N, C-alpha and C positions, 0 to 999 in steps of 0.2 A: 504493500500500500504506500503510495507516494503522497507526501504533504505538499500541497500547493498553497503558497501564501500570496494573497492579493493585497495590494496597498493602494489606497486612494485617499483623497483629502477628506471627503465626507460621503455619506450615502444620500445626499440631497436628491429628491425626485427629479431626475433630468435624463437626457438621452444617454450619456455615458454610464450613469448608474443603472439604467434599465438594460443597456447592452451587457454590462457586467453581470447583472442578475440572470439574464438569459443564458450566458455562458456557464455560470455556476449551476443553475437549475438542472441543466442537462448533463452535468459531469457524471461519468460512470463511477459510482461510489464504490464499486468493487476494486477500482484502480486508484482513485484519488480521494483524499480527504482535504476539503477546503478550509483554510483559515483566512481571515481578513482583518487588516489593521486600517483604521481611519486615523487621521492626524489631528482633526479638530473636533470641537463639540458639534453634535448633530443639530441641524436646523429643524424647524417645526414640520417641514414637509419631508422628513427623513424616511427612507425605506428600511431602516434598521430592523424592524419587526418582520418585514417580509423576508429579509435575508436569514434571520434567526429561524423562521418557520420552515425554511428549506434545509435546515441543518448545518448552516455555516457557523464555524467557531469564531465568534467575533471578539475583537480586541480594539481598544482605542487609546491613543496617547492623550486625547482630550485637551489639547493645548491650543490656546489662542494664537493668532498669527504672531504676536510679539513674543510670547513664551516659546513658540515653535522655533523662532530664529535663535533662541538661546539654548534650548534643551532638546529639540526634536531629534537631532542626529544621535545624541547619546542614548535617549530613551528608545528610539527605534532600534538601534544596534543591540541594546540589551534584550529587548523583546524578541527580536529575531533569534538571538542566541537561545532563548527559552523554547521557542517554537521549533527550531531546527528544521526548516523546510527543505524539501528536495529541489524546489524551484520557486522563484519569486516572480510575480507578475504585477507590474505597476501600470497605472494610467493617470494622466494629469501631470502638469509641469512640476508641482510641488513634490509629489511622490517620486516622479522620475528623477528629479534633481537630487533629492535626499539619498536615494539608493545609489546613484552614481558616485556620490561622495563617500560611501562606505566601503566600496571595493571588496565585496564579499566573494566567497568561493562558489556559492550556489549559483546555478544558471539563472540568468535574469532575462525575462521577456518584458518588453514594453509595447503597449498599444498606442499608436498615434491616431487620434480621432480628428485632427485638423491639420491644415497647413498654416503654421504660425503667422506668416506675413499676411494671409487673408483674414485673420481673426483678431490677433492681439492689438494692432493699432486702433481699430474701431472700438474695441472693447475697453482698452486701458489707456488710450491716448498715444500720441505719436512717440514721445520720448520713452515712456515706460514700456510701451509695446515693442519698440526697437530693442531695448535691453532684454526683454523676455524672449524675443525671437532668437537673439544671439545665445542666450543661456540655454534655451530648449534645443536648438540645433547642436550645440556643443554636447549636451547630455545625450542626445540621440546617437551621436557619433561614438559614444562610449559603450553603447548597448549592442552586443553581438547579435541578439535575437529580437529585432524590431519587426513589429507587425503593424500594418496600416489597415484601417477599417474599410478601405475602398481601393480599387485600382487607380482611381483618380489621385488620391493622396500619395500612393506609392509612386506614381509617375512624377508628381510635383516635387516630392522629396528627392528623387533621383537627380533632378536638375541642380540641386545644391550639394550633390555628392553624398547623399544619405540613402543607403540601400535597405530595403526591407521586403517582406513578403506580404501579400494582400490576403486578408481574410475578411470577406464582406460582412457587414452588419446583418443581423437577423432579427426577425420579429415574431412575436406570438400572436396567433389569431385570438381576438377578443370580440365578444358579442355585446354590443351596446343596446340600450333601450331608449329610443328617442322620446317615448312618453314621459321620461323623467325630466325632459327639458321643456319647460313651459314656453320658452321663447319660440318654439316651432309652431305654436298655434297661429294659424292664419297668415303665415309668412308667404309672400309671393314666391313662386317657383320659376326657375330652378334655384336651388340654394347652393351657393359656392362657399367653401370653408377653407380657411388657412390657419395654421397653428405655428407659433414661434415667438421668440422674444422680440419685443419692439425696439430693435436696434438697427442702425444703418445697413448692416450686412444683409438683413432679411428683406430689405427693399419693399416694405409695406406701402410706402408712398405711391409707388408705381401701381400696385394692385388696386388701391383705392381710386386712383385717377382712372385706371382702365375700367373699373366697374362703373364709375360715373359716366364715362363715354358710352359704355354698353347701355346704361339706363336711359339714355336719350332716345333709344329705339325699342328696347326690349325690357320686359319685366324680369325681376329676380331679386335675390337677397345675397348679401355678402356677410358672412360671420367670420370674425377674427378672434382666435383664442390666444391669450398670452399678454404679458405686461412688459414694461420696460421704460427707459428714459424718453422714448418718443411718443408715449401715450397721449399727452396733451396736444402735441402737434398733429398727430393723426386724427384725433377726435375733432379737432377744429376744421379739418378738411373733409370729414366724412359726410356724405349725403344721407338722406332719410333711411334708406334701406341697407345701410352699412351698420353692423352691430359689433362694436369693440367690447368684448365680454370680459376681458382680463384673464387671469389665471383661474383654471377650474381643475377639480380632481376627478372629473368624469368625462374626459375627452372621448372615449369610445361611444358614449351616449350621443354626443354631438355629431360624431362621424356617421353614426347609424342613421341620423335624420337628414343628412345632407345628400346632395346629388353629385357634386364634383368637388375635388380637392385642388387647390391652386397654391403653387409656390413660385414667388418671383425673386428668390434669393440670388445674391451676387456670388456667393461661395458657400459650399457645404463639404462635409466629409462624405458620408453616405447617409442622408437625412432620415432619422428615425420617424419623423412626422410623415414623410411620404410613404415609408414602409408600413406604418400603422394605418394610413388611409387605404392602401392597397389591401391590407389584411381585413379591413372593414368592407371591402368590396367596392370602394370608390374609384372610378376612373380619375386620373390625375392630369393636370395641366401644369407643365413645368418650364421654368426658364432654361435657356440653352447652355447652362454651365456644364462642365464635364461630368460632375457626379450625377446630375440629373440624366444626362445622356447615357451614363453607365446603366442606370435603371431602365430607361426607355429602350435601350438596345435589346433588352430581353423580350419586349413586346410592344408593338405599335397599336395593338387593339385597345389597351387600357391606359396608354401614356401618349400624350401629345406635347410637343415641344414648341415654344414660341421664342422669337428673337428678342433678346434684351436690347440689342442695338437699335431695333425698330421701335422701341419704347412702348407707350401705352396703346398705340394703334394695333400692334401685333397681338398683344395680350387680349385686348378687347375683342378683336376679330376671332381669336381662338376660343374665347369664352362664348361668344355669340353663336359659334358653329358647333358647340359641344353636343347638343342634342342630336345633331346630324352626324358628327364624326364618331361618336361613341354609340355603337349599335347595342342590341340586346345582350350580346355575349361579353360586353366590356366588363361588367361587374364580375362575372365568373372568371374572366381572364385575370382580373386584378387579384382575386383570391388565389388563383393558381400561382401567380408570381410570388405571393407572400408565403404560400404553403410549400412550394417546390424549390424556388430559386433563392428566396431570401428568408428562409425559415430559421427560427432561433435554434432549433435542434441541429440543423445542418451546420450553422455557424459554430456551435459548441463542439461538435464532432471534429470539425477542421482544426480547432484549437487543440483538442486532445491529441489528435494525430501529430500536430506540431510539437507538443510537449514530449511525446514518446520519441519523436525523431531526434530531439535534442539529447536525450539520455542515451540513445543508440550511438550518437556521434562521439560521446565522451569516452 
């Protein structure tokens, strides 16, 4: 029996946390025992109990950011000595950087879920973002067993001299209940939905403008789930049939009541929100970034791509033709993609095979 130790900042309910959950849920427990260390106190929307319920042996340093700078390296080293893992798997810049500084003998796997130059400057500011990019790239170069969450991220990292293997994100099929969402009562159809943080990279301004253009000729509704620093700006530009709902804990219920999913993002890893929409049987309308094209490559029946360069005109036209472009088989094909190509179980099996290959090489 091999001990796998996962290290991450917290178990905040987020895409990376959900992907890690999917990986561990489907581990072959006759081969692997999962341990997990978090670095900081858990937020209110933590998935700690969910991890505990699937039998993960949980540990935490429970350090604030400031305390972490002083004590995290020592505390983490001591806890790893107690657990004595056969392999360590990290995700996130804090966990990755800490482990790189320890120089341990156990094999180290890192999962990269973004291309730092696309993400950090818009999230943390230009100066801090540039420093974080440099730090994370340096850390990645120290990791012998780097995994990317998409072929797109693998390709982008190779352009800066960082090599890794791609194991695409996976999703679990979940059945939502639209009757639990009172908002759906008497909304004009079709209902378009988008899910994501309200930050520049998600490009929600374009989506709202495109829907406004669409609404000049056609009826419909746009629902946006998520919150962030652009909430007030986006709310000020939203027309009557645009609903900025904020964060919710029942996304599957909203997906179940919608007709189409839309993402106008400027950059993604392999977006969980798109995979979750497919799992709910929603045809998807996606911007022409590489990670979206990676998904659409698997099927043109349930995925349509629009040009970011063409702006709101391209997206509005794609949304307007959705009822014509997506036939009766589109929903079935969306679920097929989620169940066969991008399944959580498939993703976990790929990681387990990678773990075993590492031990075989030693």
